[in-house]
N, C-alpha and C positions, 0 to 999 in steps of 0.2 A: 678626746680632749675633755678634761675636767676642770671646772672652775673651782680651784682649791682655795683654802683659807689664806694661804700666803699670797696668792694672786690678788684676792680681794683686799687684804691688808696693805699691799703695796699701793693699790689704787686709792684707798682711804688715806694712807699716809701722804701721798702726793697732794690730794685735795686739801687735807688739813694744813700742810706746810704752805701751800699757795695761799690759802685763806688767811693764815696768820701773817704771812708776808704782806698781803694787801691790807690787813687790819692794822698792821704796824707801819703802814705807808712806806714799805721798802721799795726803792726804785727798780729793783730787779728781783721780784719774788720767784722767778724761774729757777734761780740758784738754790732756793730752799727746796723746790721740788726735786731737783737733781740730787741734792744731798739726801733726801728721804729715800730715794731709790738705792743709794749705796748703803744706807744704814739699816734697812729692814732685814731681819734675821729670823730663822725658823724657830728659835726658842727664846724665852724671856731671858734666860741666863746669858745666852750668846748676845742678845740685844744689849744687855748691861755691859758686857765686856766690850762690845763694839763701840758703844757711846763713850766709854773711857778712852779707848784707843783713838777714836775719831777726834775727840777733844785735843789730844796730844798732837795728832797728825795735822789738824787744822791750824793749831798754834804754830807749828813748825813752818807750814806753808805760808801763813800770814806774816810771821816775823821776817822770814827770808825775803818775801816779796817786798815788804816795806823797806828793809835795809838795802836791797839791791836797787830798787827804784830811786831811793834817796841818794845812793852813791853813784850808780851807773846809768840811771834812766830806765826806760821801758822799751828799748830797742828789741826787735824780735830775737836777735842773737843773745841778748841778756836774758830774755825769757827762757830760751832753750837751755842756757847755762844754769839758770835757776832751777829748772825742772830736773836736770841731772843731779844737782846738789840735793834737792828734796828727796829724790829717790834713794840716793846714797845714805842720807841721814836716817830715813825710815828703815832701810835695810839694816843699818848699824844698830838701831834701837829695837829691832825685831818688831816693827810695825808694818809688816808687808801688806796687811789687809787695808791699811789706810792710805796707801800710795795714790790710788785713784782719786779719792776725795781731796787729798792734800794738793794734788796737781790742779784740781778744779779751783780750789781756794787760791792757789798761787796765781793762776792765769787770770781769774776773775778780778784780782786786785791789781795785777801788773798791767792790765789792758787800759787803765785810766789814761785820759788824755790831758785833763786840766782840772782846775779847782783845788779845793782843800783835800790833798791826798790822804792825810792821816784820817780825816773824817770819812772819806770814801772807803778806805781800807777797813775801818771799823764797821761800817754799815754792811759791806760785803761779807765780812767774817761773821757778823751777827746773823745775817740772812741765812748763811749756810748752816750755822748752828741751829737755827729754827727748824730746818729740815731734819737734822739729826735727832733733835729732841722730839719732833713730831712722830718720827718713825718709832722711837722708843715708847712713847705714850700709846700709839696704836697697837704695838706688839704686846703691851702690858694690859690694855683694856679690852680690845676687840678680839673675840674668838681666840682665847689663849689655847695653844696647842695641847692636845691630850695624847702624848706619844705612847702612854701605856696602852690605851685602846688600840692605836694603830699597830703597836708591837704585838699585842695579844692576838688580834685577828689575823695578822700576817703569819704568825707562827701556826695558829690553828689551821688556817686555810691551806698553807703549804704542807704541813704535816699530814693533814687528811688526804691530800692528793697523792703524796708520796706513799702513804699506807695503802691506798687503793691500787697503786701500781705494784707494790710489793705482793699484795694478795694475788694479783693476776700473774705476776712473774713467777711466783712459786708454783703455779699450775701450767706455766708455759702457754698461756692463753691471752695473747695481746698482739697489737700491731707494733712491730719492731721500729719502724720509722717514726711513728707517733710517739713512742716512748723515748726515743733518742732526742726528739724535739723538746719533749717535756722536761727531760733531764737538764737541758740547757736553761729552760725557764726556771727550774728549781734552783739552779746555781745563782741566778739573778735574784730570786726571792730570798735566798739565804743572805746575800749581800745587803738587800734592803732591810732584812731583819736586824742585821748588825748595825746599820745606820740608825734605825729606830731605837735600838737599845742604847746607843751612844747618846742620842738626843734625850731619851727618857732619863738616862743617868745624869744628864746635865741639869734637869729640872730640880729646883731647890724647894725643900720644905721649910716651914716656919715653926713647927712644933716638934719637940723632942720625940713624942710618941709617933708622929708621922714619919720622922726620920728613921726611927728604928724599924718600923714596918716596911718602909721603902728599901732600906738596906737589905732586909731579908728577901723582899721581892726581887731585888736586883740579882741576888744569888740564884733564885729560881728561874728568872728569865734568861740568865746566862746559860743555865743548864738546859732550859727548853730549847734554846738555839743550838746548843751542842748536841742534844738528842736528835733534833731534826737533821743535823749534819750527818750523824751516824746512821740514821734511817736512809738518807740519800746515798751514803757510801754503800750500804747493804744493797740497795736497789741497783746501783751501778755494777756491783759485783755479780748480782743475779743476772743482769742483762749481758754483761761482758762474757761471763763464763757459762752461758746457758748450755752450750754443747757438752761441756764437762759434766754439768748436772744431769743431763739426759743419759750419760754413760754410767751413772751410779746404779747400784742395785735398787730394786723396787722398794724394798723396806727402808733403805736409807733415804730415798727421795720422799717417801711417805712421812718419815720422821721429820725431815726438814720442813715439809709443808705444815705439819701439825705444830711444830715449834714456832714457826713464823706466824701462823694464825693466832696462837696463844699470845705471842709477844706483841703483835700489833693491836690485838684486842686489849691487852693490858695497857699499852700506850694510850689508846683512846680513853680508857677508864681513868688514867692519871690526869689527862687533860681536863676531863669533866670534874674530877675531884678538886682540882685547883680552884675552880669557880664555885664549888659547893653543890654541884649537880649530883654528886655521889657522896654519901656519908664518909667521913674520915674515920678509920678504925682507931682504937685506942693505941695501938702500936704497929710498927711496920711488920712485925712477925705475923700479923693477922691478914695481911694482903695476900692475894692469890699468887700461887707459884706460876710464873709465866713461861718459864723455859727450863728444861732439864739439860743443863750443860754437860753433865756426865754422860747422858745418853747420846748426845750429838758427838761428843769426843770419842766415846767408845765405838760408835759406828765408823768414825773416821779412822781410828786405829785398826779396826778389823779390815776395813777397805784397803788401808795401806799395806797390811800384811798380805792380802790377797794379790796385790799388784806389785809386791816388792821385787819380783823377778823381772819386771818390765821397766824400761826407761821411758816412763810416760809422764809428760808435763802436766797432765790433768790432775795428778795427785796434788801438786803444788797449788794449782788453781782451786781445787776443792778445799784445801787447807785455808786459803784466803777467804772463801765464802763462809766456812764455819767460824773462823776467827772474827769476821765482820759481824755475823749474827750474834755471837757471844758478847762482843764489845757493845753492840747496840743494846742488847738486853741489859747489860750492867749499867749502862747510862740511864735507861728507863727506870731501873730499880733505884738508882741514886736519886733520880728526879722524884720518884715517889716518896723516898725518905725525906727529902727536903720539904715537900709539900705537906706531908704529915706533921713534920716539925713546925712548919709555919702555922698551920691551923691550931696547933697546941698552944701557941702564943697569941694568935689572933683568931678568935672564934667567929669574927664577923665574916659574912659571905663577900667574896671578891665582887666588886661592882664594876662590870665592864659594859660600856655603852657602845652602840654602833659608831664607828669613826670613819671619817672621809679623809683621803689623802690630801695633803697640801699640794 
């Protein structure tokens, strides 16, 4: 269990909304606290979108509550009917995310028993909006999320673990059950990387220079994610078709090991180059040659000729392994090209700080 930033911000938003409710002498500040829970979001941009939607949803809930109470009263059947209408209106206006808070607004207003109803409705609506704005302020000021950090470290940690397994798998020196378990974990890590990428993409810049730099970074991070996926696919192929690999000629097996060693070493170098730990060459042509695609392909063709008289499925499986290695290598090469291009425009070193998950 980790006490992440979003958990802390939720607590701070509740405290702030309740405090403001008491400060403004609201008779029911608890509704502000409830609204703050609904309005807290993982990114500033999503928080901005949420507050815009919540304003619309709360207005719908408040207006409908006032109209129905004035026309039909506040019988429990009327409240149920009003809730159905609010849900339908929100769905029609594509405000699905505001349904919960709209219903809270509706019920909090319709539960009135006596007194000046219009004034009561206005106070309840204002109290709920205090909670919404409190959540937005907290998300804006307190511990703004740094999804680039989270994304980078998730990519690096996941890629490094996959690379370790590829190195062991190429030599058939590993625990099969443990690798099978880790492959499932890697799939979850890839999904988390994609979520962090989406959240980082949503973060908005305020200066043109920063926007250009971020747009180029987004291309690199997308390729980093894709390259990690290709590495995982290669690992899965090595694991799934291990028996077929063991049936290959010794020189073919040796070539695959050497090519994989060179490829994963190059992948590690590219990751370090991105953050400036390794100097960027003047052009991509000066980077190390990581894989001899022709050699691998020639070995496969020779092997295919040797076994052409046999109906052996391992030929097709071997072809999948070679294709996966070549595809993985091409993605690493493309990633290297993007990073070299990025550093040619932005000479500053990428600043990545330790990040904690929300």
